[in-house]
VMD Tcl script that draws the C-alpha trace (Angstrom):
set ca {
  {-52.61 -4.43 -79.33}
  {-49.82 -6.06 -81.33}
  {-50.97 -9.67 -81.48}
  {-49.01 -12.86 -82.06}
  {-50.50 -15.45 -84.40}
  {-49.90 -18.18 -81.83}
  {-48.47 -18.65 -78.35}
  {-44.72 -19.06 -77.92}
  {-43.23 -22.24 -76.47}
  {-41.72 -22.07 -73.01}
  {-39.31 -19.17 -72.63}
  {-36.17 -19.53 -70.56}
  {-32.63 -18.20 -70.12}
  {-30.98 -17.60 -73.47}
  {-34.10 -18.89 -75.25}
  {-35.89 -16.79 -77.84}
  {-38.51 -17.54 -80.45}
  {-39.25 -16.04 -83.85}
  {-43.02 -15.90 -84.17}
  {-45.42 -14.44 -86.76}
  {-47.80 -11.63 -86.01}
  {-51.51 -11.95 -86.68}
  {-52.69 -10.84 -90.09}
  {-53.76 -7.21 -90.26}
  {-51.17 -5.84 -87.82}
  {-49.83 -3.26 -90.30}
  {-52.21 -0.54 -89.11}
  {-51.42 -1.28 -85.47}
  {-47.68 -1.08 -86.09}
  {-48.24 2.18 -87.92}
  {-50.04 3.66 -84.91}
  {-47.10 2.71 -82.74}
  {-44.71 4.13 -85.38}
  {-42.83 0.86 -84.94}
  {-39.60 0.36 -86.85}
  {-37.54 -2.75 -87.45}
  {-35.36 -3.57 -84.47}
  {-37.57 -1.85 -81.91}
  {-38.73 -3.66 -78.79}
  {-42.50 -3.74 -78.26}
  {-45.04 -5.37 -75.96}
  {-47.07 -8.07 -77.71}
  {-49.91 -10.36 -76.64}
  {-50.51 -13.99 -77.60}
  {-53.89 -15.67 -78.28}
  {-54.04 -16.78 -74.63}
  {-53.83 -13.19 -73.40}
  {-50.24 -13.42 -72.16}
  {-47.89 -10.49 -72.63}
  {-44.31 -10.55 -73.89}
  {-41.51 -8.26 -74.95}
  {-40.44 -8.81 -78.52}
  {-38.22 -7.24 -81.18}
  {-39.75 -6.38 -84.55}
  {-37.97 -7.97 -87.51}
  {-37.33 -6.09 -90.79}
  {-40.12 -7.94 -92.61}
  {-42.63 -6.45 -90.10}
  {-44.45 -9.77 -90.12}
  {-42.46 -11.48 -87.37}
  {-40.96 -10.69 -83.99}
  {-38.30 -12.21 -81.75}
  {-40.02 -12.98 -78.44}
  {-37.52 -12.92 -75.58}
  {-39.24 -11.99 -72.30}
  {-42.51 -12.96 -70.61}
  {-44.31 -10.20 -68.70}
  {-46.54 -10.56 -65.63}
  {-50.28 -11.05 -66.18}
  {-52.69 -8.19 -65.70}
  {-50.52 -5.40 -67.05}
  {-53.56 -4.03 -68.90}
  {-57.07 -3.43 -67.49}
  {-59.44 -6.29 -68.17}
  {-62.01 -3.80 -69.54}
  {-61.81 -0.38 -71.18}
  {-60.82 2.37 -68.74}
  {-61.60 5.88 -69.94}
  {-60.28 9.03 -68.33}
  {-62.30 12.11 -69.20}
  {-60.48 15.20 -67.92}
  {-61.78 18.71 -68.39}
  {-59.00 20.47 -70.28}
  {-56.38 22.06 -68.06}
  {-53.78 24.60 -69.12}
  {-50.97 23.37 -71.35}
  {-48.36 21.92 -68.98}
  {-50.89 20.40 -66.64}
  {-52.82 18.83 -69.51}
  {-49.65 17.23 -70.87}
  {-48.90 15.93 -67.38}
  {-52.40 14.42 -67.12}
  {-51.99 12.68 -70.47}
  {-48.59 11.25 -69.63}
  {-49.55 9.92 -66.22}
  {-52.90 8.61 -67.45}
  {-51.05 6.40 -69.92}
  {-48.67 5.16 -67.24}
  {-51.57 4.32 -64.92}
  {-53.58 2.28 -67.38}
  {-56.06 4.52 -69.21}
  {-57.13 2.89 -72.46}
  {-58.88 5.99 -73.85}
  {-58.78 9.69 -73.02}
  {-61.70 12.04 -73.70}
  {-60.70 15.71 -73.23}
  {-63.78 17.68 -72.18}
  {-64.83 21.31 -71.99}
  {-66.97 22.64 -69.16}
  {-68.17 26.00 -67.89}
  {-65.03 26.47 -65.79}
  {-62.46 24.81 -68.03}
  {-59.42 26.66 -69.30}
  {-60.47 25.84 -72.87}
  {-61.48 28.89 -74.85}
  {-63.38 28.25 -78.05}
  {-65.48 25.32 -76.87}
  {-65.08 22.04 -78.72}
  {-62.81 23.66 -81.31}
  {-60.25 24.16 -78.58}
  {-57.43 21.65 -78.66}
  {-57.47 20.90 -82.37}
  {-54.11 22.65 -82.73}
  {-52.83 20.68 -79.73}
  {-54.15 17.31 -80.86}
  {-50.93 16.19 -82.55}
  {-48.91 17.24 -79.50}
  {-51.21 15.27 -77.24}
  {-50.82 12.22 -79.48}
  {-47.03 12.43 -79.35}
  {-47.08 12.66 -75.56}
  {-49.32 9.59 -75.32}
  {-47.19 7.58 -77.75}
  {-43.97 8.43 -75.94}
  {-45.46 7.55 -72.55}
  {-46.89 4.25 -73.84}
  {-43.51 3.23 -75.21}
  {-41.67 4.25 -72.05}
  {-43.89 2.23 -69.69}
  {-44.18 -0.81 -71.97}
  {-47.91 -0.55 -72.59}
  {-49.52 -3.21 -74.76}
  {-52.39 -0.81 -75.52}
  {-51.75 2.55 -77.17}
  {-54.46 4.73 -75.62}
  {-56.69 6.68 -77.98}
  {-56.98 10.44 -77.46}
  {-60.40 11.51 -78.72}
  {-61.28 14.96 -80.06}
  {-62.27 17.59 -77.53}
  {-65.99 17.46 -76.78}
  {-68.65 18.86 -74.52}
  {-70.31 16.98 -71.69}
  {-73.44 16.76 -73.82}
  {-71.60 15.07 -76.68}
  {-69.75 12.74 -74.35}
  {-72.93 11.53 -72.66}
  {-74.68 11.19 -76.03}
  {-72.30 8.37 -76.99}
  {-74.15 5.07 -77.29}
  {-71.57 3.08 -75.33}
  {-72.02 0.53 -72.56}
  {-69.97 1.83 -69.64}
  {-70.29 2.81 -65.99}
  {-69.70 6.54 -65.51}
  {-68.53 8.45 -62.47}
  {-67.44 12.03 -61.94}
  {-65.01 13.22 -59.28}
  {-66.68 15.64 -56.89}
  {-65.99 17.36 -53.58}
  {-69.62 17.65 -52.51}
  {-71.70 15.21 -50.52}
  {-73.37 12.85 -51.09}
  {-70.70 10.95 -52.94}
  {-69.33 7.42 -53.09}
  {-65.74 6.45 -52.34}
  {-64.06 5.53 -55.61}
  {-62.89 2.10 -54.32}
  {-66.49 1.25 -53.39}
  {-67.71 2.26 -56.85}
  {-64.97 0.13 -58.42}
  {-65.94 -2.88 -56.32}
  {-69.48 -2.60 -57.66}
  {-68.65 -1.99 -61.29}
  {-65.03 -3.08 -61.89}
  {-66.17 -5.84 -64.23}
  {-67.54 -3.27 -66.70}
  {-65.96 -0.63 -68.93}
  {-65.39 2.41 -66.72}
  {-65.36 6.14 -67.50}
  {-64.15 8.61 -64.86}
  {-64.74 12.32 -65.43}
  {-62.39 14.76 -63.73}
  {-63.52 18.36 -63.40}
  {-61.82 21.74 -63.79}
  {-60.26 23.99 -61.18}
  {-63.18 25.21 -59.09}
  {-65.13 22.03 -59.73}
  {-68.33 21.34 -61.61}
  {-71.06 23.94 -61.41}
  {-74.48 23.03 -60.02}
  {-76.04 22.61 -63.43}
  {-73.33 20.23 -64.68}
  {-73.45 18.22 -61.49}
  {-77.21 17.75 -61.63}
  {-77.13 17.09 -65.36}
  {-74.66 14.20 -64.91}
  {-76.55 12.74 -61.96}
  {-79.72 12.69 -64.05}
  {-77.87 10.58 -66.63}
  {-76.86 7.86 -64.19}
  {-73.34 9.12 -63.53}
  {-72.23 8.65 -59.93}
  {-70.45 11.30 -57.85}
  {-67.26 9.75 -56.43}
  {-64.38 10.83 -54.25}
  {-60.71 9.92 -53.77}
  {-60.62 11.46 -50.30}
  {-61.52 14.52 -48.28}
  {-58.87 16.90 -49.60}
  {-59.63 19.43 -52.33}
  {-57.23 18.42 -55.11}
  {-55.99 20.30 -58.14}
  {-57.49 19.15 -61.39}
  {-54.40 17.24 -62.52}
  {-53.92 15.61 -59.11}
  {-57.53 14.45 -58.93}
  {-57.46 12.83 -62.37}
  {-54.28 10.90 -61.70}
  {-55.22 9.98 -58.13}
  {-58.40 8.39 -59.48}
  {-56.50 6.24 -61.96}
  {-53.98 5.28 -59.29}
  {-56.82 4.09 -57.05}
  {-58.29 1.99 -59.86}
  {-54.88 0.54 -60.71}
  {-54.30 -0.38 -57.08}
  {-57.74 -2.03 -56.91}
  {-56.69 -4.12 -59.93}
  {-53.49 -5.15 -58.08}
  {-51.47 -3.57 -60.89}
  {-48.79 -2.54 -58.42}
  {-48.51 -5.87 -56.58}
}
mol new
graphics top color blue
foreach p $ca { graphics top sphere $p radius 0.5 }
foreach p [lrange $ca 0 end-1] q [lrange $ca 1 end] { graphics top cylinder $p $q radius 0.2 }
display resetview
């Protein structure tokens, strides 16, 4: 996030404030490819969000608009989609950003459209990053989601990270995604979305044995891109993002 050094005084009509950024924001601004004069979303030390214009010195901003609270998830929210074909993958990335993903882990599976295993996607990585950056700017995100390198299920589950993991599945038994969120919404969440044709039996059992929970967004069989985005929309609605 682009962080202010201190909270602004009360904003009001025709009232703006020039405020310094926290030290060490150069790398963050670089990730956003922020230029002088551009409007960005910033956060103050109290966790409040604002719109602000970057000044030429890149050390200060003009804060001019307060944003509603809760525009970002309270905890990390990771979408882990099995790679779809080009246009659908770009669509997943764009909508994931708009719906609040904080990190995206592209995965390969037995039925994914990725040929070449974990090497697949390296030539697409810069394109994916541009799509994410453009979407984050367009929807006024405070967090620029990280797109991680393509990896296998084994590598993803080998990460030593505290998070609650669920995978979208069409088979019973499974838990409704809102119920899972009610139980674990106070933790970092990772939702895995499978390929066309779904997970195979081995993948499904392998994830269950590693404490991942099979979840559902309904009784329809959804396309891979629809399922991934529907899951994030459910989580966003549970957070009252849209209210």
